[in-house]
N, C-alpha and C positions, 0 to 999 in steps of 0.2 A: 504494500499499499504506500502510495506517496502522500506526503504531508503537505498540505496547503498552508503557507503562513501568511497571515495578515500582520504586518509590521507598522507601527506608528511611533513616532518620537512624541514626548511630552509637550504640552501647550507651551508657548513662549515665555520666558521669563525676563527680567530685565537683562540679563547677560547676554540673551540671543539677540535682543532688540539692540542694545546698547554696546555692542562689541567694537565700536570704533575706536582708535587709540585715544586715550584721555577720559574716555567713558567708564561709567561703573561696570565692573565685571563680577564675577562669582566671588572670588577671594575666599573669605572664610564662610560665605554662604553657600558654597557648592553643593552642600547636602541639605540645605534648609530653604533655599530660595522658593518664593512662591511663584505660581503662574500668574499672568496679568489677565484681569478681568476682561480687558480689551481684545484678548486674542483667543477667547472661549469659542466664537461662532464656527471657526473651522472644526473644533472637535465635536460640536453639536451635529454639524453636517456629516462627519465621519460616522458618528453614533447612529445617524438614521440609516446611512448605507449599510452599516454593519448589522443592524436589527434584523435585516432579511437574511442574513447568513447564519446558519446553524454552526457555531463553534463549540467544539468538545471541550477545549481547555483555553482559558483566558489568564494569561499571566502579566504581572507587572513587576517593575523595579520597586524596592522598598523606599526609594528616595521620594521627598515630599512632593515634588512636581510632578512625577508620575502618578502617585497615589491621587493627586488633586485631578489630574486628567481622567483617570479611570472612573472617578467619582461622577464626573459629566457623562462619561459613556454609559455607567450604569443607570444614571437617571433616565438617560434618552433610548436606551436599547434594553434595559433589564439584564445585561450581561453582567455577571459576578466575576471578580478577579481574585486570584490567588498570588501573594507576594512570592517572589523567586529571587533569591539572593544572587543567583547567576546573572541576573539583569541590572545589577546595581551599576552605578556611575564608575566609569574608568578613572580612578582618582586615587593617587597615592600607591600605585601598584606597578609592577613591571608588565611589559607587554606580554610576556609568555603566561602570566598569571590570568590576564585578560582573555588571552587565546584559549586556555584551558577552560575557563568558565563558559565561554562561547561554544566550544566543542561539547562540553558536558550538557548544555542547554539543547543543542541540536540533537544529540543523542535522545534526551528525555522527550522530546516532542515527537520523535519518529513514530511513536505508536498511535497518534491520533490523526484523524483526516483533516481537521482544520483547527488551527491554533491561531488564537490573536494574542499579540504580545505588545505591550507599551514599555518603552525603555528609553534609553539614551543613545547618542549618535554613534559612539564608537562600537557599541554591542550590535546595533543595526549593521554597521558596515561589516563587522566580524560574521554575523549570520548570513549576510548576502553573499559574501566572497567564499565561506566555507561551502555553502549549498551550490552556488554557481559555478565555482572554480575548484573546489575541494582543498582550498587553502585560503590562509588569511595571514597576510603580511603587515609588518608596521606601517609600511607606506599606505595601506588601505583604510587606515582608522578614520580618515576625513571623509570617505565616500558614503554620506548619508544624507537623506533629505532635510529640508527645512520642516519645522512643526506644520502641521496641517496637510501633509502628504501621507497617504496611505500606500504602503508598498506590498505588493501582493507577489508572493512566489509560488508558482504552480508547475509542476513538470519541468523544473530547472529553467523556466522563463519567468522573468520579472515584469511586471507592470506597475506604473505609478499612477495614483489617482490624487490630483491637487484639488483641495477642497478650500483653497484660500481665496 
């Protein structure tokens, strides 16, 4: 059985919007930053789309911005999420540790038909490259979409739906 993955990045925070030089960034709020209320609309639209899809497993990062994002998805789609530590932010760890987490996650999801995942950019990049290329290299960590884009991986093919 081939697993279909539905991947989305958390809603925007001040860091993803204000990432220009001299603007506020995550710094000490990397694990506690809130999503911006002004960026919730694309998540609601993704929720409406996902409501029509029967997912067997819905997973999220334990980091606050992902938990806030899936609260919106649950409200608009009735999908319940489980926290999975393998989906946490790539923060203060080496690349091999991230790669091992992502490999472990892909193995765990292989037994389901449809899996919905809310996580962070580097983790999404890892999932994409492991599934599509059977490899994940350090130079791939920035290959992820902006918030509000749903990535669908089916039969080793990728589709992006932009809800922004």
